[in-house]
GUMI-571185 format. One line per 2 residues: number of its first residue (from 0); their letters; for each residue x, y, z of C-alpha. Coordinates in Angstrom, 2 decimals. Example, Ala and Ser with C-alpha at 12.3 -4.5 7.8 and 13.67 -1.06 7.14 Angstrom:
0> as> 12.30/-4.50/7.80 | 13.67/-1.06/7.14
! end
This chain:
0> mp> 85.57/25.78/28.98 | 85.77/29.99/30.19
2> pl> 86.59/32.39/27.62 | 90.62/32.97/27.30
4> aa> 91.93/36.32/28.20 | 95.45/37.38/29.12
6> pf> 95.86/38.92/32.72 | 96.18/42.92/32.54
8> pa> 97.99/44.54/31.55 | 98.59/42.50/28.56
10> ar> 94.99/41.98/27.46 | 93.62/45.67/27.70
12> fr> 89.97/45.62/26.45 | 89.84/49.40/26.02
14> ra> 92.79/48.80/23.39 | 90.21/47.34/20.32
16> rk> 87.59/50.48/21.23 | 89.86/53.24/20.72
18> sp> 88.38/54.20/16.93 | 85.59/54.24/14.80
20> ai> 87.81/51.66/12.56 | 88.95/49.39/15.43
22> ra> 85.62/49.14/16.39 | 84.18/48.37/13.65
24> lm> 86.56/45.21/13.25 | 85.72/43.88/16.23
26> qe> 81.88/44.03/16.32 | 80.42/40.74/16.48
28> ne> 77.21/41.47/15.05 | 75.33/43.68/12.62
30> vs> 72.15/44.89/11.09 | 71.55/44.88/7.89
32> vs> 68.23/46.01/5.37 | 68.20/42.12/4.57
34> dl> 67.17/41.22/8.53 | 63.81/43.44/8.15
36> iw> 60.72/42.15/8.11 | 57.97/45.58/7.37
38> pv> 54.52/44.99/8.88 | 52.10/47.56/7.36
40> fl> 48.04/47.68/8.32 | 45.35/47.91/5.67
42> te> 42.16/49.50/5.63 | 39.40/49.87/3.14
44> ge> 39.19/52.78/0.73 | 41.04/54.26/-1.85
46> gv> 43.58/56.90/-1.10 | 43.62/56.21/2.45
48> ee> 46.68/56.81/4.36 | 45.44/56.78/8.22
50> pv> 47.77/57.09/11.53 | 47.45/54.89/14.44
52> ss> 47.21/57.10/17.47 | 49.38/54.47/19.50
54> mp> 51.92/54.06/17.29 | 53.72/57.32/16.30
56> gv> 54.79/57.35/12.52 | 52.28/54.16/11.84
58> lr> 49.74/54.14/9.10 | 46.90/51.75/7.80
60> ys> 47.26/52.12/3.97 | 44.15/51.32/1.66
62> vd> 44.77/49.22/-0.95 | 46.20/51.65/-3.47
64> rv> 48.45/53.29/-0.81 | 50.10/50.25/0.13
66> ve> 51.47/49.19/-3.42 | 53.08/52.68/-3.15
68> aa> 54.44/51.41/0.60 | 55.64/48.02/-0.47
70> re> 57.72/49.88/-3.78 | 59.33/52.39/-1.31
72> aa> 60.11/49.65/0.79 | 61.66/47.57/-1.86
74> dl> 63.47/50.26/-3.24 | 64.76/50.50/0.40
76> gi> 66.31/47.11/-0.11 | 63.46/45.65/2.65
78> pa> 63.01/41.81/1.54 | 59.44/41.32/2.95
80> ic> 56.62/43.08/3.98 | 53.80/41.68/6.49
82> lf> 50.31/42.00/6.16 | 47.13/42.85/8.47
84> py> 44.19/43.82/8.04 | 41.76/46.50/9.78
86> tp> 37.94/44.86/9.32 | 35.21/47.02/9.67
88> me> 32.86/45.67/12.18 | 30.13/44.95/9.86
90> kr> 32.36/42.18/8.45 | 33.39/40.35/11.54
92> ts> 31.19/37.51/12.26 | 31.15/34.17/14.45
94> dc> 31.81/32.15/11.89 | 35.15/34.28/10.47
96> ae> 34.18/33.49/7.07 | 35.51/36.99/5.53
98> aw> 39.05/35.35/6.40 | 39.03/32.93/3.21
100> np> 37.35/35.30/1.07 | 39.01/35.90/-1.66
102> en> 38.40/39.47/-2.10 | 39.23/40.36/1.60
104> lt> 41.59/43.26/2.25 | 44.41/41.06/2.68
106> nr> 44.07/39.07/-0.69 | 43.26/41.65/-2.78
108> ai> 46.96/43.76/-1.32 | 48.88/40.49/-1.81
110> ra> 47.85/40.38/-5.42 | 47.87/44.06/-5.57
112> ik> 51.48/44.06/-4.55 | 52.79/41.42/-6.07
114> aa> 51.85/42.59/-9.32 | 53.49/45.85/-8.96
116> rp> 56.86/44.41/-6.97 | 57.05/40.77/-7.52
118> dl> 60.59/40.78/-5.86 | 59.26/41.67/-3.17
120> av> 58.25/38.76/-0.93 | 55.07/39.27/1.36
122> mt> 54.16/37.54/4.70 | 50.46/37.26/5.95
124> dv> 48.92/36.56/9.20 | 46.54/33.83/9.52
126> al> 44.49/34.14/12.53 | 40.89/34.58/13.06
128> dp> 40.78/37.40/15.44 | 40.69/40.20/12.68
130> yn> 37.72/38.59/11.49 | 35.77/37.52/14.58
132> vd> 33.32/39.15/16.42 | 34.66/38.03/19.58
134> gh> 38.10/39.14/18.72 | 39.60/35.89/19.40
136> dg> 42.03/34.04/17.32 | 39.63/31.39/17.12
138> fv> 36.21/29.83/17.27 | 34.51/31.18/20.41
140> vd> 31.40/28.75/22.12 | 30.16/29.79/25.66
142> gv> 33.72/31.50/26.53 | 35.76/28.86/25.12
144> il> 38.30/28.86/22.36 | 37.69/25.77/20.20
146> nd> 40.76/24.26/18.79 | 40.45/21.64/16.00
148> et> 37.13/23.78/14.22 | 39.72/26.93/14.20
150> ve> 42.19/24.79/12.58 | 39.74/23.82/9.83
152> al> 39.50/27.52/9.24 | 42.75/28.69/9.32
154> vk> 43.40/26.12/6.60 | 40.94/27.90/4.75
156> qt> 42.74/31.31/5.17 | 45.84/30.07/4.75
158> ls> 44.54/28.42/1.07 | 43.21/31.75/0.13
160> qa> 46.21/33.74/1.11 | 48.20/31.08/-1.31
162> es> 46.22/31.47/-4.11 | 45.79/35.10/-3.80
164> ga> 49.85/34.85/-4.18 | 51.32/34.89/-0.59
166> di> 55.08/33.88/-0.77 | 55.23/33.50/3.40
168> ig> 52.10/32.02/5.64 | 52.53/33.65/9.30
170> ps> 50.31/31.34/11.50 | 49.86/33.78/14.91
172> dm> 47.00/32.21/16.12 | 48.77/29.62/18.83
174> md> 46.00/26.47/18.07 | 47.70/23.09/18.49
176> gr> 48.42/21.56/15.37 | 47.61/24.44/12.93
178> ig> 51.16/24.03/11.03 | 51.07/20.31/10.29
180> am> 47.10/20.90/8.51 | 48.52/23.94/7.02
182> rn> 51.21/21.53/5.34 | 49.64/19.03/4.12
184> al> 46.92/21.93/2.56 | 49.58/23.85/0.73
186> es> 50.99/20.50/-0.23 | 48.00/18.80/-1.84
188> gg> 46.95/22.02/-2.87 | 49.91/22.63/-5.61
190> hk> 51.44/25.34/-3.02 | 54.82/23.27/-2.18
192> dv> 57.09/26.38/-2.53 | 54.98/28.58/0.28
194> li> 56.71/29.30/3.43 | 55.59/28.99/6.78
196> ls> 56.89/31.12/9.17 | 55.27/29.44/12.35
198> ya> 54.56/32.11/15.76 | 55.90/29.00/17.57
200> ak> 56.33/30.51/21.14 | 53.66/33.71/21.18
202> ya> 53.15/34.96/24.65 | 49.84/35.92/26.14
204> sa> 51.75/39.69/26.81 | 50.70/43.20/27.66
206> fy> 53.21/44.70/24.77 | 50.24/44.00/21.81
208> gp> 48.25/47.06/22.85 | 48.63/48.84/20.11
210> fr> 48.74/46.28/17.82 | 45.04/45.81/18.60
212> da> 44.03/49.57/18.58 | 45.70/49.59/14.60
214> vg> 43.60/46.46/13.81 | 40.37/47.25/15.65
216> at> 40.81/44.56/18.42 | 40.72/46.29/21.44
218> ga> 36.88/46.90/22.03 | 36.42/43.55/20.19
220> lk> 38.11/41.15/22.27 | 35.99/39.29/24.84
222> gd> 38.25/38.04/27.47 | 41.88/37.44/27.51
224> kk> 43.99/35.14/24.91 | 45.86/33.33/28.27
226> ty> 44.22/29.64/27.28 | 45.91/29.49/23.68
228> qm> 49.04/32.24/24.06 | 52.32/31.10/26.25
230> np> 52.73/31.79/30.12 | 55.39/34.71/30.27
232> gn> 56.88/32.48/32.93 | 57.72/29.53/30.62
234> sd> 61.10/29.24/28.64 | 60.99/24.78/28.32
236> ea> 57.65/25.06/27.32 | 59.01/27.33/23.81
238> lr> 61.58/25.11/22.76 | 58.95/22.17/22.84
240> lv> 56.55/24.34/20.39 | 59.48/25.06/18.30
242> tr> 60.41/21.90/18.14 | 56.74/20.73/17.14
244> di> 56.37/23.62/15.09 | 59.50/22.47/12.85
246> qe> 58.59/18.58/13.09 | 55.15/19.41/11.80
248> ga> 56.27/21.73/8.58 | 57.12/24.97/9.49
250> dw> 60.08/26.75/7.79 | 61.37/29.49/10.00
252> vm> 59.72/30.02/13.55 | 58.99/32.95/15.40
254> vk> 59.57/34.42/19.41 | 57.29/37.31/19.59
256> pg> 57.02/39.71/21.91 | 60.90/40.14/21.02
258> lp> 63.09/42.00/23.31 | 61.28/40.63/27.04
260> yl> 62.17/37.35/25.16 | 65.64/37.48/23.93
262> di> 66.19/34.59/26.15 | 63.58/32.39/24.06
264> ct> 65.42/33.62/21.02 | 68.49/32.58/21.97
266> ra> 67.43/28.82/23.37 | 66.05/28.42/19.92
268> kr> 68.61/28.91/18.21 | 71.59/27.84/19.85
270> el> 69.72/24.13/21.16 | 67.96/23.55/17.70
272> av> 69.47/25.03/15.39 | 66.15/26.63/13.51
274> pt> 65.76/29.25/11.46 | 64.83/32.01/14.50
276> ya> 63.12/35.33/13.81 | 61.33/37.69/16.25
278> yq> 58.56/40.47/16.38 | 59.61/43.48/17.98
280> vs> 56.02/44.08/18.69 | 54.03/47.51/18.84
282> ge> 54.60/48.08/22.50 | 57.51/47.89/22.00
284> ya> 57.89/50.34/18.93 | 55.48/52.78/20.78
286> mi> 57.51/52.89/24.07 | 60.89/53.80/22.02
288> ka> 58.57/56.26/20.04 | 56.79/57.90/23.14
290> aa> 60.03/58.51/25.10 | 62.47/60.03/22.14
292> qn> 58.90/61.92/21.32 | 59.71/63.33/25.08
294> gw> 63.13/63.70/24.51 | 63.92/61.23/27.48
296> id> 65.96/58.92/24.57 | 68.03/59.61/21.39
298> ge> 65.08/57.90/19.13 | 67.21/56.73/16.40
300> ra> 70.27/55.40/18.85 | 67.39/53.33/20.91
302> ma> 66.02/51.81/17.66 | 69.36/50.84/15.99
304> es> 70.38/49.19/19.56 | 67.35/47.87/19.54
306> ll> 67.37/46.08/16.30 | 71.00/45.18/17.48
308> cf> 69.76/43.08/20.46 | 68.17/40.45/18.35
310> kr> 71.11/39.86/15.90 | 72.80/39.68/19.37
312> ag> 70.49/36.85/20.34 | 70.80/34.84/17.20
314> cd> 67.76/35.93/15.25 | 67.96/35.58/11.39
316> gi> 65.67/38.47/10.82 | 63.34/40.47/12.47
318> lt> 59.68/41.93/12.09 | 59.68/45.63/12.77
320> yf> 57.52/48.76/12.44 | 60.86/50.66/12.10
322> ap> 61.79/48.81/8.72 | 61.59/52.03/6.51
324> em> 63.50/54.13/9.14 | 66.15/51.67/9.89
326> ar> 66.42/51.02/6.28 | 67.32/54.81/5.51
328> al> 69.38/54.97/8.63 | 71.90/51.90/7.32
330> gn> 71.41/53.87/4.03 | 73.06/57.11/5.03
! end
């Protein structure tokens, strides 16, 4: 049935746009601070706040400084923070053992943040690329990314993060069968309340470049990730992946990148009715920041509009590097 509307002049849509008060009453979607998850980058050291050159305004934090950043985020009302480590090359190996080291950068940061602000939810990244000398999300043998052997390692990484106090596990690797294996391990390991926010529809995208700079993966990566990340031309496949991950035990699902894939967000939410999140990735953030710095766009308005798009598309929440800036804007 088509939308119901009277013919002009009985229907004048401009009546509902004539003032800020009327426009507010008419607005269908809005962004609130409770929609935001803030991705942050970690680095070794003490007292370190290191700028990421390709992401203006984004820093790598040492553990002591990320605690301060987490406190600020919680004070702004941001409900969750997501951790991504910058692992030095000397700790990257072919067996990726640093990924499940209880004293690795991520696990130390989880414990420190939860000790300082237990009310702030901590999300983690589960994938081997920060620890892999080849820069891939899985083990590499003769140029082939191994699936089942990688899943075994990801389970160990998941358990180490859960034991450190992570509230939300974020598997970003795109290996087949990893959600079921992680859920089974969490249940049998006594971590039944740990959520899994699965990167269910993660595309082999050109928009990840600045992120790889931020975690030190640009120079390490050999080849590409097209054998495990999704083809940007596919839509139906995304729904099959979302369905599979939910059936294996994911609590929530994510679409990544965000703005170029709003149609996938909408399909996942409308057709499957599952909790749907999107990641406004580094390339999306960097484009808005670069254009704003050059005076080509209004940066704050572009930020707010880009985040509103996710809500209109049906997303329940957004991972965005704009989280603190948006939270301040909402507070004003």
